[in-house]
N, CA and C atoms of all chains as a GROMACS GRO file, in nm:
protein
  594
    1UNK      N    1   2.502   5.478  -5.788
    1UNK     CA    2   2.371   5.517  -5.731
    1UNK      C    3   2.262   5.492  -5.832
    2UNK      N    4   2.148   5.426  -5.781
    2UNK     CA    5   2.030   5.417  -5.866
    2UNK      C    6   1.962   5.541  -5.880
    3UNK      N    7   1.862   5.556  -5.966
    3UNK     CA    8   1.802   5.686  -5.993
    3UNK      C    9   1.702   5.716  -5.892
    4UNK      N   10   1.651   5.618  -5.820
    4UNK     CA   11   1.538   5.642  -5.726
    4UNK      C   12   1.580   5.745  -5.603
    5UNK      N   13   1.688   5.732  -5.537
    5UNK     CA   14   1.726   5.831  -5.442
    5UNK      C   15   1.725   5.967  -5.497
    6UNK      N   16   1.776   5.986  -5.617
    6UNK     CA   17   1.777   6.127  -5.678
    6UNK      C   18   1.643   6.173  -5.705
    7UNK      N   19   1.554   6.086  -5.755
    7UNK     CA   20   1.412   6.133  -5.784
    7UNK      C   21   1.346   6.164  -5.639
    8UNK      N   22   1.377   6.092  -5.535
    8UNK     CA   23   1.319   6.124  -5.404
    8UNK      C   24   1.363   6.269  -5.350
    9UNK      N   25   1.496   6.293  -5.377
    9UNK     CA   26   1.546   6.436  -5.338
    9UNK      C   27   1.482   6.543  -5.419
   10UNK      N   28   1.447   6.506  -5.549
   10UNK     CA   29   1.393   6.612  -5.634
   10UNK      C   30   1.238   6.621  -5.608
   11UNK      N   31   1.178   6.517  -5.570
   11UNK     CA   32   1.036   6.525  -5.540
   11UNK      C   33   1.011   6.601  -5.402
   12UNK      N   34   1.123   6.587  -5.309
   12UNK     CA   35   1.114   6.663  -5.194
   12UNK      C   36   1.129   6.819  -5.202
   13UNK      N   37   1.212   6.837  -5.310
   13UNK     CA   38   1.244   6.984  -5.348
   13UNK      C   39   1.140   7.055  -5.434
   14UNK      N   40   1.087   6.965  -5.517
   14UNK     CA   41   0.979   7.024  -5.615
   14UNK      C   42   0.851   6.928  -5.597
   15UNK      N   43   0.777   6.949  -5.483
   15UNK     CA   44   0.659   6.868  -5.457
   15UNK      C   45   0.557   6.910  -5.560
   16UNK      N   46   0.560   7.014  -5.641
   16UNK     CA   47   0.463   7.058  -5.725
   16UNK      C   48   0.504   7.024  -5.872
   17UNK      N   49   0.601   6.949  -5.891
   17UNK     CA   50   0.662   6.928  -6.024
   17UNK      C   51   0.556   6.857  -6.105
   18UNK      N   52   0.536   6.900  -6.230
   18UNK     CA   53   0.449   6.842  -6.331
   18UNK      C   54   0.521   6.733  -6.410
   19UNK      N   55   0.656   6.737  -6.401
   19UNK     CA   56   0.726   6.633  -6.479
   19UNK      C   57   0.862   6.630  -6.397
   20UNK      N   58   0.893   6.500  -6.388
   20UNK     CA   59   1.019   6.477  -6.301
   20UNK      C   60   1.073   6.352  -6.347
   21UNK      N   61   1.196   6.345  -6.403
   21UNK     CA   62   1.257   6.215  -6.450
   21UNK      C   63   1.410   6.218  -6.426
   22UNK      N   64   1.467   6.106  -6.397
   22UNK     CA   65   1.608   6.097  -6.375
   22UNK      C   66   1.640   5.976  -6.464
   23UNK      N   67   1.739   5.987  -6.547
   23UNK     CA   68   1.784   5.893  -6.633
   23UNK      C   69   1.937   5.866  -6.608
   24UNK      N   70   1.971   5.748  -6.595
   24UNK     CA   71   2.107   5.704  -6.592
   24UNK      C   72   2.159   5.690  -6.728
   25UNK      N   73   2.246   5.799  -6.768
   25UNK     CA   74   2.283   5.798  -6.907
   25UNK      C   75   2.375   5.687  -6.964
   26UNK      N   76   2.458   5.641  -6.870
   26UNK     CA   77   2.552   5.543  -6.913
   26UNK      C   78   2.523   5.400  -6.841
   27UNK      N   79   2.443   5.397  -6.759
   27UNK     CA   80   2.412   5.258  -6.684
   27UNK      C   81   2.518   5.247  -6.580
   28UNK      N   82   2.618   5.339  -6.558
   28UNK     CA   83   2.712   5.327  -6.466
   28UNK      C   84   2.687   5.375  -6.310
   29UNK      N   85   2.563   5.444  -6.311
   29UNK     CA   86   2.518   5.498  -6.178
   29UNK      C   87   2.577   5.629  -6.143
   30UNK      N   88   2.641   5.691  -6.246
   30UNK     CA   89   2.710   5.826  -6.196
   30UNK      C   90   2.697   5.943  -6.304
   31UNK      N   91   2.635   5.901  -6.415
   31UNK     CA   92   2.605   6.004  -6.519
   31UNK      C   93   2.461   6.008  -6.532
   32UNK      N   94   2.399   6.122  -6.487
   32UNK     CA   95   2.252   6.140  -6.492
   32UNK      C   96   2.204   6.261  -6.578
   33UNK      N   97   2.085   6.243  -6.628
   33UNK     CA   98   2.003   6.342  -6.697
   33UNK      C   99   1.882   6.361  -6.622
   34UNK      N  100   1.866   6.496  -6.570
   34UNK     CA  101   1.756   6.521  -6.483
   34UNK      C  102   1.656   6.613  -6.561
   35UNK      N  103   1.531   6.581  -6.556
   35UNK     CA  104   1.422   6.669  -6.618
   35UNK      C  105   1.325   6.705  -6.510
   36UNK      N  106   1.299   6.840  -6.489
   36UNK     CA  107   1.204   6.879  -6.397
   36UNK      C  108   1.124   6.994  -6.461
   37UNK      N  109   0.993   6.977  -6.451
   37UNK     CA  110   0.905   7.086  -6.488
   37UNK      C  111   0.828   7.135  -6.367
   38UNK      N  112   0.843   7.260  -6.319
   38UNK     CA  113   0.766   7.305  -6.206
   38UNK      C  114   0.726   7.448  -6.205
   39UNK      N  115   0.621   7.497  -6.150
   39UNK     CA  116   0.592   7.624  -6.144
   39UNK      C  117   0.688   7.719  -6.072
   40UNK      N  118   0.787   7.646  -5.997
   40UNK     CA  119   0.880   7.731  -5.924
   40UNK      C  120   0.970   7.795  -6.024
   41UNK      N  121   0.991   7.746  -6.140
   41UNK     CA  122   1.092   7.796  -6.231
   41UNK      C  123   1.038   7.914  -6.308
   42UNK      N  124   0.904   7.948  -6.299
   42UNK     CA  125   0.854   8.056  -6.375
   42UNK      C  126   0.913   8.186  -6.331
   43UNK      N  127   0.966   8.262  -6.427
   43UNK     CA  128   1.022   8.386  -6.403
   43UNK      C  129   1.168   8.381  -6.362
   44UNK      N  130   1.221   8.264  -6.353
   44UNK     CA  131   1.355   8.256  -6.320
   44UNK      C  132   1.449   8.240  -6.444
   45UNK      N  133   1.573   8.296  -6.437
   45UNK     CA  134   1.672   8.266  -6.536
   45UNK      C  135   1.710   8.119  -6.529
   46UNK      N  136   1.766   8.074  -6.648
   46UNK     CA  137   1.802   7.929  -6.649
   46UNK      C  138   1.915   7.904  -6.550
   47UNK      N  139   1.999   8.000  -6.519
   47UNK     CA  140   2.100   7.982  -6.415
   47UNK      C  141   2.030   7.960  -6.284
   48UNK      N  142   1.936   8.052  -6.252
   48UNK     CA  143   1.867   8.015  -6.118
   48UNK      C  144   1.786   7.893  -6.111
   49UNK      N  145   1.725   7.851  -6.232
   49UNK     CA  146   1.651   7.738  -6.230
   49UNK      C  147   1.750   7.607  -6.200
   50UNK      N  148   1.862   7.617  -6.271
   50UNK     CA  149   1.955   7.507  -6.239
   50UNK      C  150   2.008   7.500  -6.105
   51UNK      N  151   2.023   7.634  -6.048
   51UNK     CA  152   2.080   7.632  -5.903
   51UNK      C  153   1.979   7.556  -5.807
   52UNK      N  154   1.845   7.576  -5.839
   52UNK     CA  155   1.752   7.503  -5.757
   52UNK      C  156   1.767   7.339  -5.759
   53UNK      N  157   1.794   7.307  -5.882
   53UNK     CA  158   1.826   7.169  -5.898
   53UNK      C  159   1.956   7.124  -5.832
   54UNK      N  160   2.055   7.197  -5.854
   54UNK     CA  161   2.183   7.169  -5.784
   54UNK      C  162   2.172   7.171  -5.621
   55UNK      N  163   2.090   7.256  -5.580
   55UNK     CA  164   2.065   7.265  -5.436
   55UNK      C  165   1.992   7.141  -5.391
   56UNK      N  166   1.899   7.106  -5.464
   56UNK     CA  167   1.825   6.973  -5.427
   56UNK      C  168   1.923   6.855  -5.423
   57UNK      N  169   2.017   6.846  -5.510
   57UNK     CA  170   2.109   6.740  -5.530
   57UNK      C  171   2.242   6.772  -5.467
   58UNK      N  172   2.258   6.858  -5.373
   58UNK     CA  173   2.381   6.913  -5.325
   58UNK      C  174   2.454   6.786  -5.257
   59UNK      N  175   2.388   6.710  -5.174
   59UNK     CA  176   2.463   6.602  -5.117
   59UNK      C  177   2.519   6.504  -5.211
   60UNK      N  178   2.445   6.439  -5.301
   60UNK     CA  179   2.518   6.348  -5.394
   60UNK      C  180   2.612   6.425  -5.491
   61UNK      N  181   2.606   6.549  -5.502
   61UNK     CA  182   2.693   6.624  -5.592
   61UNK      C  183   2.829   6.636  -5.528
   62UNK      N  184   2.814   6.677  -5.395
   62UNK     CA  185   2.943   6.705  -5.316
   62UNK      C  186   3.023   6.585  -5.276
   63UNK      N  187   2.944   6.472  -5.254
   63UNK     CA  188   3.028   6.353  -5.210
   63UNK      C  189   3.076   6.266  -5.335
   64UNK      N  190   3.049   6.319  -5.452
   64UNK     CA  191   3.100   6.255  -5.572
   64UNK      C  192   3.023   6.142  -5.624
   65UNK      N  193   2.900   6.117  -5.563
   65UNK     CA  194   2.814   6.016  -5.621
   65UNK      C  195   2.772   6.048  -5.755
   66UNK      N  196   2.746   6.167  -5.782
   66UNK     CA  197   2.704   6.222  -5.917
   66UNK      C  198   2.835   6.267  -5.975
   67UNK      N  199   2.875   6.191  -6.090
   67UNK     CA  200   2.996   6.234  -6.154
   67UNK      C  201   2.966   6.336  -6.271
   68UNK      N  202   2.860   6.323  -6.329
   68UNK     CA  203   2.807   6.417  -6.430
   68UNK      C  204   2.660   6.434  -6.428
   69UNK      N  205   2.618   6.557  -6.442
   69UNK     CA  206   2.473   6.580  -6.426
   69UNK      C  207   2.430   6.667  -6.545
   70UNK      N  208   2.337   6.631  -6.627
   70UNK     CA  209   2.270   6.712  -6.721
   70UNK      C  210   2.133   6.745  -6.675
   71UNK      N  211   2.104   6.877  -6.690
   71UNK     CA  212   1.984   6.924  -6.643
   71UNK      C  213   1.900   6.992  -6.754
   72UNK      N  214   1.762   6.962  -6.750
   72UNK     CA  215   1.667   7.019  -6.830
   72UNK      C  216   1.556   7.072  -6.734
   73UNK      N  217   1.536   7.208  -6.728
   73UNK     CA  218   1.423   7.258  -6.647
   73UNK      C  219   1.325   7.326  -6.730
   74UNK      N  220   1.212   7.322  -6.693
   74UNK     CA  221   1.091   7.377  -6.772
   74UNK      C  222   0.995   7.440  -6.659
   75UNK      N  223   0.946   7.563  -6.717
   75UNK     CA  224   0.835   7.610  -6.636
   75UNK      C  225   0.699   7.535  -6.663
   76UNK      N  226   0.597   7.575  -6.609
   76UNK     CA  227   0.463   7.508  -6.639
   76UNK      C  228   0.360   7.595  -6.714
   77UNK      N  229   0.400   7.719  -6.733
   77UNK     CA  230   0.305   7.811  -6.784
   77UNK      C  231   0.274   7.777  -6.947
   78UNK      N  232   4.944   8.700  -5.687
   78UNK     CA  233   4.790   8.719  -5.675
   78UNK      C  234   4.741   8.579  -5.628
   79UNK      N  235   4.643   8.583  -5.530
   79UNK     CA  236   4.581   8.458  -5.486
   79UNK      C  237   4.508   8.402  -5.602
   80UNK      N  238   4.493   8.262  -5.588
   80UNK     CA  239   4.410   8.192  -5.694
   80UNK      C  240   4.276   8.254  -5.714
   81UNK      N  241   4.204   8.286  -5.595
   81UNK     CA  242   4.066   8.337  -5.605
   81UNK      C  243   4.074   8.471  -5.683
   82UNK      N  244   4.179   8.557  -5.655
   82UNK     CA  245   4.187   8.685  -5.731
   82UNK      C  246   4.206   8.666  -5.881
   83UNK      N  247   4.278   8.571  -5.902
   83UNK     CA  248   4.313   8.538  -6.055
   83UNK      C  249   4.190   8.500  -6.116
   84UNK      N  250   4.110   8.409  -6.060
   84UNK     CA  251   3.985   8.360  -6.121
   84UNK      C  252   3.888   8.490  -6.124
   85UNK      N  253   3.881   8.562  -6.022
   85UNK     CA  254   3.782   8.679  -6.018
   85UNK      C  255   3.820   8.778  -6.132
   86UNK      N  256   3.947   8.796  -6.143
   86UNK     CA  257   3.996   8.894  -6.249
   86UNK      C  258   3.962   8.848  -6.399
   87UNK      N  259   3.987   8.724  -6.422
   87UNK     CA  260   3.946   8.656  -6.546
   87UNK      C  261   3.799   8.671  -6.585
   88UNK      N  262   3.717   8.642  -6.467
   88UNK     CA  263   3.568   8.654  -6.484
   88UNK      C  264   3.532   8.797  -6.511
   89UNK      N  265   3.587   8.893  -6.442
   89UNK     CA  266   3.547   9.032  -6.451
   89UNK      C  267   3.606   9.090  -6.580
   90UNK      N  268   3.717   9.052  -6.632
   90UNK     CA  269   3.778   9.112  -6.741
   90UNK      C  270   3.763   9.060  -6.877
   91UNK      N  271   3.756   8.931  -6.882
   91UNK     CA  272   3.738   8.859  -7.020
   91UNK      C  273   3.588   8.888  -7.062
   92UNK      N  274   3.580   8.925  -7.198
   92UNK     CA  275   3.451   8.925  -7.254
   92UNK      C  276   3.363   8.803  -7.237
   93UNK      N  277   3.428   8.688  -7.270
   93UNK     CA  278   3.372   8.551  -7.251
   93UNK      C  279   3.465   8.461  -7.194
   94UNK      N  280   3.441   8.416  -7.079
   94UNK     CA  281   3.537   8.325  -7.009
   94UNK      C  282   3.477   8.182  -7.001
   95UNK      N  283   3.547   8.078  -7.055
   95UNK     CA  284   3.506   7.948  -7.037
   95UNK      C  285   3.604   7.858  -6.959
   96UNK      N  286   3.560   7.833  -6.829
   96UNK     CA  287   3.631   7.752  -6.743
   96UNK      C  288   3.599   7.600  -6.775
   97UNK      N  289   3.703   7.520  -6.827
   97UNK     CA  290   3.674   7.395  -6.892
   97UNK      C  291   3.778   7.292  -6.840
   98UNK      N  292   3.757   7.175  -6.885
   98UNK     CA  293   3.845   7.064  -6.856
   98UNK      C  294   3.922   7.050  -6.988
   99UNK      N  295   4.059   7.081  -6.978
   99UNK     CA  296   4.138   7.074  -7.108
   99UNK      C  297   4.150   7.223  -7.170
  100UNK      N  298   4.188   7.216  -7.285
  100UNK     CA  299   4.189   7.350  -7.363
  100UNK      C  300   4.121   7.328  -7.493
  101UNK      N  301   4.095   7.446  -7.565
  101UNK     CA  302   4.024   7.427  -7.687
  101UNK      C  303   4.082   7.340  -7.791
  102UNK      N  304   4.221   7.322  -7.783
  102UNK     CA  305   4.284   7.241  -7.885
  102UNK      C  306   4.290   7.090  -7.828
  103UNK      N  307   4.276   7.076  -7.709
  103UNK     CA  308   4.282   6.943  -7.637
  103UNK      C  309   4.168   6.933  -7.532
  104UNK      N  310   4.045   6.917  -7.574
  104UNK     CA  311   3.934   6.923  -7.480
  104UNK      C  312   3.923   6.785  -7.407
  105UNK      N  313   3.918   6.788  -7.278
  105UNK     CA  314   3.933   6.662  -7.196
  105UNK      C  315   3.783   6.622  -7.134
  106UNK      N  316   3.681   6.671  -7.189
  106UNK     CA  317   3.547   6.632  -7.135
  106UNK      C  318   3.440   6.664  -7.250
  107UNK      N  319   3.344   6.574  -7.257
  107UNK     CA  320   3.237   6.614  -7.357
  107UNK      C  321   3.156   6.718  -7.322
  108UNK      N  322   3.135   6.748  -7.188
  108UNK     CA  323   3.056   6.876  -7.160
  108UNK      C  324   3.131   7.004  -7.194
  109UNK      N  325   3.259   6.996  -7.164
  109UNK     CA  326   3.340   7.119  -7.200
  109UNK      C  327   3.339   7.134  -7.365
  110UNK      N  328   3.337   7.025  -7.426
  110UNK     CA  329   3.335   7.042  -7.566
  110UNK      C  330   3.200   7.081  -7.618
  111UNK      N  331   3.082   7.056  -7.542
  111UNK     CA  332   2.946   7.102  -7.588
  111UNK      C  333   2.945   7.251  -7.560
  112UNK      N  334   2.997   7.304  -7.451
  112UNK     CA  335   2.997   7.438  -7.428
  112UNK      C  336   3.074   7.526  -7.528
  113UNK      N  337   3.194   7.475  -7.553
  113UNK     CA  338   3.301   7.538  -7.655
  113UNK      C  339   3.229   7.551  -7.783
  114UNK      N  340   3.177   7.427  -7.830
  114UNK     CA  341   3.099   7.434  -7.970
  114UNK      C  342   2.995   7.531  -7.969
  115UNK      N  343   2.912   7.529  -7.866
  115UNK     CA  344   2.811   7.636  -7.864
  115UNK      C  345   2.850   7.774  -7.886
  116UNK      N  346   2.951   7.812  -7.804
  116UNK     CA  347   3.013   7.928  -7.800
  116UNK      C  348   3.081   7.961  -7.944
  117UNK      N  349   3.140   7.867  -7.996
  117UNK     CA  350   3.205   7.895  -8.126
  117UNK      C  351   3.104   7.917  -8.235
  118UNK      N  352   2.986   7.834  -8.228
  118UNK     CA  353   2.881   7.860  -8.334
  118UNK      C  354   2.826   7.996  -8.323
  119UNK      N  355   2.823   8.039  -8.197
  119UNK     CA  356   2.764   8.178  -8.185
  119UNK      C  357   2.860   8.287  -8.212
  120UNK      N  358   2.993   8.249  -8.252
  120UNK     CA  359   3.095   8.348  -8.279
  120UNK      C  360   3.168   8.407  -8.162
  121UNK      N  361   3.144   8.361  -8.056
  121UNK     CA  362   3.202   8.424  -7.929
  121UNK      C  363   3.350   8.431  -7.928
  122UNK      N  364   3.415   8.541  -7.877
  122UNK     CA  365   3.544   8.547  -7.845
  122UNK      C  366   3.585   8.478  -7.722
  123UNK      N  367   3.609   8.345  -7.720
  123UNK     CA  368   3.640   8.266  -7.606
  123UNK      C  369   3.767   8.283  -7.550
  124UNK      N  370   3.780   8.301  -7.420
  124UNK     CA  371   3.895   8.299  -7.340
  124UNK      C  372   3.888   8.177  -7.250
  125UNK      N  373   3.963   8.082  -7.280
  125UNK     CA  374   3.947   7.953  -7.204
  125UNK      C  375   4.048   7.930  -7.091
  126UNK      N  376   4.009   7.865  -6.974
  126UNK     CA  377   4.074   7.836  -6.872
  126UNK      C  378   4.059   7.702  -6.837
  127UNK      N  379   4.187   7.622  -6.829
  127UNK     CA  380   4.190   7.491  -6.796
  127UNK      C  381   4.186   7.466  -6.643
  128UNK      N  382   4.077   7.393  -6.594
  128UNK     CA  383   4.084   7.377  -6.447
  128UNK      C  384   4.140   7.248  -6.402
  129UNK      N  385   4.186   7.166  -6.497
  129UNK     CA  386   4.246   7.038  -6.461
  129UNK      C  387   4.377   7.028  -6.399
  130UNK      N  388   4.477   7.136  -6.412
  130UNK     CA  389   4.606   7.105  -6.367
  130UNK      C  390   4.608   7.097  -6.213
  131UNK      N  391   4.524   7.156  -6.143
  131UNK     CA  392   4.527   7.161  -5.988
  131UNK      C  393   4.388   7.153  -5.931
  132UNK      N  394   4.350   7.057  -5.849
  132UNK     CA  395   4.221   7.038  -5.796
  132UNK      C  396   4.177   7.175  -5.726
  133UNK      N  397   4.278   7.267  -5.690
  133UNK     CA  398   4.232   7.368  -5.617
  133UNK      C  399   4.159   7.487  -5.719
  134UNK      N  400   4.192   7.461  -5.853
  134UNK     CA  401   4.142   7.556  -5.944
  134UNK      C  402   3.982   7.546  -5.952
  135UNK      N  403   3.936   7.425  -5.945
  135UNK     CA  404   3.803   7.400  -5.952
  135UNK      C  405   3.738   7.435  -5.824
  136UNK      N  406   3.797   7.402  -5.715
  136UNK     CA  407   3.750   7.440  -5.580
  136UNK      C  408   3.719   7.589  -5.555
  137UNK      N  409   3.829   7.661  -5.601
  137UNK     CA  410   3.817   7.818  -5.585
  137UNK      C  411   3.720   7.875  -5.690
  138UNK      N  412   3.712   7.821  -5.807
  138UNK     CA  413   3.607   7.852  -5.908
  138UNK      C  414   3.475   7.842  -5.859
  139UNK      N  415   3.438   7.720  -5.805
  139UNK     CA  416   3.307   7.696  -5.757
  139UNK      C  417   3.270   7.786  -5.630
  140UNK      N  418   3.387   7.809  -5.540
  140UNK     CA  419   3.365   7.900  -5.441
  140UNK      C  420   3.322   8.039  -5.481
  141UNK      N  421   3.380   8.078  -5.590
  141UNK     CA  422   3.367   8.223  -5.630
  141UNK      C  423   3.213   8.230  -5.710
  142UNK      N  424   3.190   8.124  -5.784
  142UNK     CA  425   3.063   8.137  -5.864
  142UNK      C  426   2.942   8.078  -5.805
  143UNK      N  427   2.969   7.976  -5.700
  143UNK     CA  428   2.848   7.907  -5.647
  143UNK      C  429   2.802   7.807  -5.741
  144UNK      N  430   2.871   7.764  -5.839
  144UNK     CA  431   2.812   7.664  -5.934
  144UNK      C  432   2.916   7.537  -5.927
  145UNK      N  433   2.840   7.425  -5.905
  145UNK     CA  434   2.915   7.314  -5.874
  145UNK      C  435   2.994   7.236  -5.982
  146UNK      N  436   2.944   7.263  -6.112
  146UNK     CA  437   2.991   7.166  -6.215
  146UNK      C  438   3.082   7.242  -6.324
  147UNK      N  439   3.152   7.178  -6.398
  147UNK     CA  440   3.236   7.223  -6.498
  147UNK      C  441   3.180   7.171  -6.633
  148UNK      N  442   3.179   7.248  -6.738
  148UNK     CA  443   3.222   7.377  -6.769
  148UNK      C  444   3.143   7.502  -6.698
  149UNK      N  445   3.198   7.615  -6.690
  149UNK     CA  446   3.122   7.729  -6.652
  149UNK      C  447   3.156   7.858  -6.749
  150UNK      N  448   3.054   7.909  -6.799
  150UNK     CA  449   3.070   8.027  -6.893
  150UNK      C  450   3.024   8.145  -6.837
  151UNK      N  451   3.113   8.255  -6.851
  151UNK     CA  452   3.079   8.380  -6.794
  151UNK      C  453   3.092   8.491  -6.924
  152UNK      N  454   2.988   8.578  -6.933
  152UNK     CA  455   2.993   8.683  -7.017
  152UNK      C  456   2.991   8.814  -6.949
  153UNK      N  457   3.100   8.891  -6.970
  153UNK     CA  458   3.120   9.015  -6.896
  153UNK      C  459   3.099   9.006  -6.750
  154UNK      N  460   3.157   8.898  -6.679
  154UNK     CA  461   3.142   8.891  -6.543
  154UNK      C  462   3.013   8.811  -6.488
  155UNK      N  463   2.922   8.783  -6.583
  155UNK     CA  464   2.803   8.732  -6.531
  155UNK      C  465   2.798   8.578  -6.576
  156UNK      N  466   2.765   8.503  -6.480
  156UNK     CA  467   2.750   8.352  -6.508
  156UNK      C  468   2.644   8.325  -6.602
  157UNK      N  469   2.673   8.269  -6.727
  157UNK     CA  470   2.568   8.244  -6.814
  157UNK      C  471   2.522   8.093  -6.798
  158UNK      N  472   2.598   8.007  -6.744
  158UNK     CA  473   2.563   7.869  -6.706
  158UNK      C  474   2.670   7.763  -6.752
  159UNK      N  475   2.630   7.648  -6.745
  159UNK     CA  476   2.716   7.520  -6.781
  159UNK      C  477   2.676   7.490  -6.908
  160UNK      N  478   2.725   7.356  -6.944
  160UNK     CA  479   2.697   7.314  -7.099
  160UNK      C  480   2.558   7.306  -7.133
  161UNK      N  481   2.468   7.265  -7.040
  161UNK     CA  482   2.323   7.246  -7.084
  161UNK      C  483   2.270   7.389  -7.122
  162UNK      N  484   2.288   7.481  -7.031
  162UNK     CA  485   2.224   7.614  -7.049
  162UNK      C  486   2.281   7.674  -7.186
  163UNK      N  487   2.418   7.663  -7.202
  163UNK     CA  488   2.483   7.747  -7.312
  163UNK      C  489   2.439   7.683  -7.438
  164UNK      N  490   2.417   7.542  -7.429
  164UNK     CA  491   2.369   7.474  -7.550
  164UNK      C  492   2.230   7.516  -7.574
  165UNK      N  493   2.146   7.522  -7.469
  165UNK     CA  494   2.006   7.553  -7.491
  165UNK      C  495   1.998   7.693  -7.547
  166UNK      N  496   2.070   7.778  -7.490
  166UNK     CA  497   2.074   7.928  -7.542
  166UNK      C  498   2.106   7.933  -7.681
  167UNK      N  499   2.217   7.857  -7.723
  167UNK     CA  500   2.267   7.871  -7.855
  167UNK      C  501   2.152   7.808  -7.958
  168UNK      N  502   2.082   7.720  -7.905
  168UNK     CA  503   1.991   7.660  -8.000
  168UNK      C  504   1.869   7.745  -8.031
  169UNK      N  505   1.844   7.835  -7.930
  169UNK     CA  506   1.718   7.922  -7.954
  169UNK      C  507   1.765   8.057  -8.014
  170UNK      N  508   1.900   8.078  -8.032
  170UNK     CA  509   1.956   8.214  -8.076
  170UNK      C  510   1.961   8.308  -7.952
  171UNK      N  511   1.928   8.282  -7.839
  171UNK     CA  512   1.958   8.357  -7.715
  171UNK      C  513   2.081   8.399  -7.681
  172UNK      N  514   2.180   8.299  -7.713
  172UNK     CA  515   2.310   8.314  -7.678
  172UNK      C  516   2.364   8.429  -7.759
  173UNK      N  517   2.341   8.433  -7.890
  173UNK     CA  518   2.391   8.538  -7.967
  173UNK      C  519   2.337   8.689  -7.934
  174UNK      N  520   2.199   8.689  -7.899
  174UNK     CA  521   2.143   8.799  -7.836
  174UNK      C  522   2.226   8.851  -7.717
  175UNK      N  523   2.242   8.751  -7.632
  175UNK     CA  524   2.298   8.788  -7.513
  175UNK      C  525   2.447   8.845  -7.525
  176UNK      N  526   2.517   8.790  -7.618
  176UNK     CA  527   2.647   8.836  -7.647
  176UNK      C  528   2.645   8.963  -7.712
  177UNK      N  529   2.572   8.984  -7.799
  177UNK     CA  530   2.543   9.123  -7.868
  177UNK      C  531   2.514   9.226  -7.764
  178UNK      N  532   2.423   9.191  -7.679
  178UNK     CA  533   2.366   9.289  -7.583
  178UNK      C  534   2.481   9.323  -7.488
  179UNK      N  535   2.571   9.225  -7.444
  179UNK     CA  536   2.684   9.242  -7.345
  179UNK      C  537   2.807   9.307  -7.415
  180UNK      N  538   2.836   9.270  -7.528
  180UNK     CA  539   2.966   9.303  -7.585
  180UNK      C  540   2.955   9.398  -7.709
  181UNK      N  541   2.825   9.421  -7.763
  181UNK     CA  542   2.806   9.502  -7.876
  181UNK      C  543   2.784   9.412  -7.989
  182UNK      N  544   2.718   9.473  -8.087
  182UNK     CA  545   2.676   9.383  -8.220
  182UNK      C  546   2.804   9.324  -8.284
  183UNK      N  547   2.917   9.400  -8.272
  183UNK     CA  548   3.032   9.342  -8.353
  183UNK      C  549   3.120   9.251  -8.274
  184UNK      N  550   3.057   9.189  -8.177
  184UNK     CA  551   3.135   9.105  -8.067
  184UNK      C  552   3.228   9.001  -8.151
  185UNK      N  553   3.169   8.948  -8.265
  185UNK     CA  554   3.248   8.833  -8.325
  185UNK      C  555   3.349   8.887  -8.426
  186UNK      N  556   3.365   9.012  -8.444
  186UNK     CA  557   3.465   9.065  -8.551
  186UNK      C  558   3.610   9.044  -8.513
  187UNK      N  559   3.647   9.054  -8.374
  187UNK     CA  560   3.788   9.031  -8.356
  187UNK      C  561   3.788   8.896  -8.279
  188UNK      N  562   3.711   8.810  -8.322
  188UNK     CA  563   3.704   8.674  -8.260
  188UNK      C  564   3.834   8.604  -8.259
  189UNK      N  565   3.871   8.573  -8.146
  189UNK     CA  566   3.998   8.513  -8.127
  189UNK      C  567   3.994   8.425  -7.998
  190UNK      N  568   4.041   8.303  -8.014
  190UNK     CA  569   4.038   8.220  -7.886
  190UNK      C  570   4.162   8.237  -7.820
  191UNK      N  571   4.168   8.250  -7.676
  191UNK     CA  572   4.274   8.266  -7.604
  191UNK      C  573   4.269   8.162  -7.495
  192UNK      N  574   4.385   8.133  -7.442
  192UNK     CA  575   4.392   8.054  -7.326
  192UNK      C  576   4.474   8.121  -7.213
  193UNK      N  577   4.420   8.137  -7.092
  193UNK     CA  578   4.491   8.182  -6.978
  193UNK      C  579   4.503   8.061  -6.881
  194UNK      N  580   4.626   8.061  -6.846
  194UNK     CA  581   4.670   7.944  -6.736
  194UNK      C  582   4.673   8.017  -6.600
  195UNK      N  583   4.604   7.949  -6.508
  195UNK     CA  584   4.607   7.990  -6.381
  195UNK      C  585   4.743   7.944  -6.310
  196UNK      N  586   4.795   8.026  -6.215
  196UNK     CA  587   4.909   7.984  -6.147
  196UNK      C  588   4.883   7.958  -6.002
  197UNK      N  589   4.914   7.831  -5.961
  197UNK     CA  590   4.896   7.792  -5.823
  197UNK      C  591   4.957   7.895  -5.730
  198UNK      N  592   4.892   7.958  -5.647
  198UNK     CA  593   4.930   8.069  -5.560
  198UNK      C  594   4.998   8.002  -5.440
   0.00000   0.00000   0.00000
């Protein structure tokens, strides 16, 4: 999978993101590094922040398109 | 005991539970290694559970935790996170604070790595 469909899913889930990046770590289309900065993360634990990212990418995670996902979340404060 | 009960019991009873691919002596995944290294660096008493022997192990674990990926780290029953979070917490010193808060300041004294094997029910 290319990075664009994942970026689209993340943009839909985090329309107010101040930073949003998806990197294909291996070039194989299944190991991704995702970085999202959003005011929605403010006040949430890292576990809850990552859960929001997992929720946004639930479809490609559950159908096996994403083999490995690394997540970096940031608040915007 | 059902698989789900076995998993819940480990999560609830082990001070630090690491559900991983492989075991600490034969780690089968880079992310499991990252989590293990972060926990070791913080001096955590790790109880490791290999989820690879049966695909149901992982399915049941994710059903219990609501977390889709492996590894998963629990401290005193609470999901701390996967490799990214544990590594991030270790880098800031937050992991050691969390361990001390949950397990007491001397949490590293009796440090001992254990492995628990799940039994397909």
